C-alpha positions as CSV (number, residue, x, y, z in Angstrom):
1,X,32.0,-27.9,-5.0
2,X,29.2,-25.7,-6.3
3,X,29.9,-22.1,-7.2
4,X,28.7,-19.9,-4.3
5,X,27.6,-17.2,-6.7
6,X,25.5,-19.6,-8.5
7,X,23.9,-20.8,-5.3
8,X,23.0,-17.2,-4.4
9,X,21.6,-16.6,-7.9
10,X,19.3,-19.6,-8.0
11,X,17.0,-18.3,-5.1
12,X,17.0,-14.9,-6.7
13,X,16.0,-16.3,-10.0
14,X,13.2,-18.3,-8.4
15,X,11.9,-15.2,-6.6
16,X,12.0,-13.2,-9.8
17,X,10.0,-15.9,-11.6
18,X,7.4,-15.9,-8.8
19,X,7.2,-12.1,-9.0
20,X,6.6,-12.2,-12.7
21,X,3.8,-14.8,-12.2
22,X,2.2,-12.6,-9.6
23,X,2.5,-9.5,-11.8
24,X,1.0,-11.3,-14.8
25,X,-1.9,-12.6,-12.8
26,X,-2.6,-9.3,-11.0
27,X,-2.5,-7.3,-14.3
28,X,-4.5,-9.9,-16.3
29,X,-7.6,-9.2,-14.2
30,X,-7.9,-5.8,-15.9
31,X,-8.0,-7.2,-19.5
32,X,-11.8,-7.2,-19.6
33,X,-12.2,-3.6,-18.3
34,X,-10.5,-1.1,-20.6
35,X,-7.1,-0.7,-22.3
36,X,-5.9,2.0,-19.9
37,X,-6.7,-0.1,-16.8
38,X,-4.6,-3.0,-17.8
39,X,-1.6,-0.9,-19.1
40,X,-1.7,1.1,-15.8
41,X,-1.9,-2.0,-13.7
42,X,1.2,-3.6,-15.3
43,X,3.2,-0.4,-15.3
44,X,2.4,0.6,-11.7
45,X,2.8,-2.9,-10.2
46,X,5.9,-3.6,-12.2
47,X,7.8,-0.4,-11.7
48,X,7.0,0.6,-8.2
49,X,9.0,-1.6,-5.8
50,X,6.7,-1.0,-2.8
51,X,4.4,-3.8,-4.0
52,X,7.0,-6.5,-4.2
53,X,8.5,-5.4,-0.9
54,X,5.1,-5.8,0.8
55,X,5.0,-9.4,-0.3
56,X,8.7,-10.3,0.3
57,X,8.6,-8.9,3.9
58,X,5.2,-10.3,4.9
59,X,3.6,-7.0,5.8
60,X,0.2,-8.5,5.2
61,X,-0.3,-11.7,7.1
62,X,-2.6,-14.6,6.1
63,X,-6.2,-14.1,7.0
64,X,-5.9,-10.3,7.5
65,X,-8.6,-7.8,6.8
66,X,-7.0,-5.0,4.8
67,X,-8.5,-1.6,4.2
68,X,-6.8,0.2,1.2
69,X,-7.5,3.9,1.6
70,X,-7.3,5.5,-1.8
71,X,-7.3,2.2,-3.6
72,X,-7.6,3.6,-7.1
73,X,-8.6,0.8,-9.5
74,X,-7.9,-1.9,-6.9
75,X,-4.3,-2.8,-7.7
76,X,-3.3,-3.8,-4.1
77,X,-6.3,-6.1,-3.8
78,X,-5.5,-7.6,-7.2
79,X,-1.8,-8.1,-6.1
80,X,-2.8,-9.9,-2.9
81,X,-5.2,-12.2,-4.8
82,X,-2.5,-13.0,-7.3
83,X,0.0,-13.8,-4.6
84,X,-2.5,-16.1,-2.9
85,X,-3.1,-18.0,-6.2
86,X,0.7,-18.3,-7.0
87,X,1.4,-19.6,-3.5
88,X,-1.3,-22.2,-3.6
89,X,0.3,-23.9,-6.6
90,X,3.7,-24.0,-4.9
91,X,5.2,-21.0,-6.5
92,X,6.0,-19.0,-3.3
93,X,9.8,-18.3,-2.8
94,X,11.2,-19.9,0.3
95,X,13.2,-16.7,1.0
96,X,10.1,-14.6,1.3
97,X,8.0,-14.2,4.4
98,X,4.8,-16.3,4.6
99,X,2.3,-15.9,1.8
100,X,-0.8,-13.7,2.3
101,X,-3.4,-16.5,2.1
102,X,-7.2,-15.7,2.5
103,X,-6.7,-11.9,2.8
104,X,-9.9,-9.8,2.7
105,X,-9.7,-6.4,1.2
106,X,-11.9,-3.4,1.4
107,X,-10.9,-0.6,-0.9
108,X,-12.2,3.0,-0.8
109,X,-11.6,5.8,-3.3
110,X,-13.0,9.2,-4.1
111,X,-12.9,8.6,-7.9
112,X,-16.0,6.8,-9.1
113,X,-14.4,5.7,-12.4
114,X,-11.6,3.9,-10.5
115,X,-14.1,2.1,-8.2
116,X,-16.0,1.0,-11.3
117,X,-12.8,-0.4,-12.8
118,X,-11.9,-2.1,-9.5
119,X,-15.3,-3.8,-9.3
120,X,-15.2,-4.9,-12.9
121,X,-11.7,-6.4,-12.6
122,X,-12.1,-8.1,-9.2
123,X,-15.8,-8.8,-8.9
124,X,-16.5,-10.3,-5.5
125,X,-12.8,-11.0,-4.8
126,X,-12.8,-7.7,-2.8
127,X,-15.1,-5.0,-1.7
128,X,-14.9,-1.5,-3.1
129,X,-16.6,1.6,-1.7
130,X,-17.0,5.0,-3.4
131,X,-16.1,7.1,-0.4
132,X,-13.9,10.0,0.9
133,X,-11.3,8.8,3.4
134,X,-11.9,12.0,5.4
135,X,-15.4,10.8,6.2
136,X,-15.2,7.1,5.8
137,X,-16.0,4.9,8.9
138,X,-13.1,2.6,9.0
139,X,-14.2,-1.0,10.0
140,X,-12.3,-3.0,12.5
141,X,-9.3,-4.4,10.6
142,X,-5.7,-5.7,10.7
143,X,-4.0,-3.4,8.2
144,X,-4.8,-0.1,6.7
145,X,-2.8,1.0,3.6
146,X,-2.2,4.6,2.5
147,X,-0.1,4.3,-0.7
148,X,0.6,7.7,-2.0
149,X,-2.7,9.1,-0.8
150,X,-2.4,11.2,2.4
151,X,-0.6,14.1,0.8
152,X,-3.8,14.9,-1.2
153,X,-5.4,16.2,2.0
154,X,-4.5,19.0,4.4
155,X,-2.3,18.3,7.4
156,X,-5.2,18.6,9.9
157,X,-7.2,16.2,7.8
158,X,-4.3,13.8,7.7
159,X,-4.2,13.8,11.5
160,X,-7.9,13.2,11.8
161,X,-7.8,10.3,9.2
162,X,-4.9,8.7,10.9
163,X,-6.5,8.9,14.3
164,X,-9.7,7.2,13.1
165,X,-7.7,4.6,11.2
166,X,-5.7,3.9,14.4
167,X,-8.9,3.5,16.4
168,X,-10.1,0.8,13.9
169,X,-6.9,-1.3,14.2
170,X,-7.2,-4.6,16.1
171,X,-4.4,-5.3,18.6
172,X,-1.3,-6.2,16.6
173,X,-2.6,-4.4,13.5
174,X,-0.7,-1.8,11.5
175,X,-1.0,1.2,9.3
176,X,1.2,1.0,6.2
177,X,2.0,4.4,4.7
178,X,4.0,5.3,1.5
179,X,4.5,9.0,1.7
180,X,6.7,11.7,0.3
181,X,9.7,12.8,2.4
182,X,9.5,16.6,2.8
183,X,13.1,16.8,3.9
184,X,14.3,15.7,0.5
185,X,14.2,19.2,-1.0
186,X,14.0,19.3,-4.8
187,X,13.1,15.6,-5.1
188,X,10.2,16.2,-2.7
189,X,9.0,19.2,-4.7
190,X,9.3,17.2,-8.0
191,X,7.2,14.4,-6.5
192,X,4.5,16.7,-5.5
193,X,4.5,18.4,-8.9
194,X,4.0,15.0,-10.6
195,X,1.2,14.2,-8.3
196,X,-0.5,17.5,-8.9
197,X,-0.4,16.9,-12.6
198,X,-1.8,13.4,-12.0
199,X,-4.6,14.8,-9.9
200,X,-5.5,17.3,-12.6
201,X,-5.6,14.5,-15.3
202,X,-7.9,12.5,-13.1
203,X,-10.3,15.4,-12.8
204,X,-9.3,16.4,-9.3
205,X,-8.2,19.9,-10.1
206,X,-4.7,21.4,-9.4
207,X,-4.9,22.1,-5.7
208,X,-2.1,22.2,-3.1
209,X,-0.6,19.0,-1.7
210,X,0.8,18.5,1.8
211,X,3.8,16.4,2.9
212,X,5.9,16.0,6.0
213,X,9.5,15.0,6.9
214,X,9.9,11.6,8.5
215,X,10.2,13.2,11.9
216,X,6.7,14.7,11.4
217,X,5.1,11.4,10.4
218,X,6.8,9.6,13.2
219,X,5.7,12.1,15.9
220,X,2.1,11.9,14.7
221,X,2.0,8.1,14.6
222,X,3.8,7.7,17.9
223,X,1.4,10.1,19.6
224,X,-1.3,7.6,18.6
225,X,0.4,4.8,20.5
226,X,2.0,3.1,17.4
227,X,5.4,1.7,17.1
228,X,7.0,3.1,13.9
229,X,9.5,1.7,11.5
230,X,10.5,3.3,8.2
231,X,12.8,2.9,5.2
232,X,13.3,4.6,1.8
233,X,10.8,3.2,-0.7
234,X,11.0,5.0,-4.1
235,X,9.6,3.9,-7.4
236,X,11.8,5.2,-10.2
237,X,14.2,8.1,-9.4
238,X,14.1,11.0,-8.8
239,X,11.3,10.5,-6.3
240,X,11.9,10.7,-2.5
241,X,9.4,8.4,-0.8
242,X,9.3,6.6,2.5
243,X,7.5,3.4,3.6
244,X,6.3,3.7,7.1
245,X,4.9,0.8,9.1
246,X,3.1,1.9,12.3
247,X,2.1,-1.1,14.5
248,X,-0.4,-1.3,17.3
249,X,1.2,-3.3,20.1
250,X,-0.4,-6.7,20.4
251,X,-2.7,-7.0,23.4
252,X,-3.4,-3.3,23.6
253,X,-6.8,-1.9,22.9
254,X,-7.2,-0.1,19.6
255,X,-7.8,3.6,20.3
256,X,-5.4,3.7,23.3
257,X,-3.5,6.9,22.3
258,X,-0.7,6.6,24.9
259,X,2.8,6.9,23.4
260,X,4.5,3.7,22.5
261,X,7.9,2.8,23.8
262,X,10.6,3.3,21.2
């Protein structure tokens, strides 16, 4: 009889190998841009578990149009393209949800240098727009991702952006948010401090940032008629982050702001 612990380890080893292949392919795209872009791609994708979780759990379905709001140098688009490529050669783990084949990504970012890097790395594999999410006209789409971006704008601006994003969702679509948890006390304040320093280093000044507790995010999203799920989703400690998936009920018109059933 085979050892049960070995049987459990073999699928995990296969999944780890698939993740390494995806990470390598997603990072390699930046080799021809500049040294910082490739180092950052590998470090961010490799150390922040939200990216692997998105693939494992199937948060982006095949054929989806994804808008990445605050895309930076296009890491999420590169990750999805790499996942597609690995899956096409039979490297997709059976334990993961279905692979994100044929996903189309539109990335927007306020920093022109990052948009330049994204275009250089991905070419026509994705569309990148130099724009401010506070004024961007979201196209009709299936997923809109806000990974560590909403806290850079004021609460009223967050509300306005989320309302316009929700109106752009097709029935069955979803907003995917990774946000700081303001109820986490010192860990929340530490995360904001790190992001303020990051903003300063990127030329964005040292202005105030705005977070909310989970209850605040949930109330805002449910008021937009979205069904909300959440779980802790930290990178390395001591950060206090949440992953929130807010879904538009299938068959409902985007823009219907009536409260969703819990």
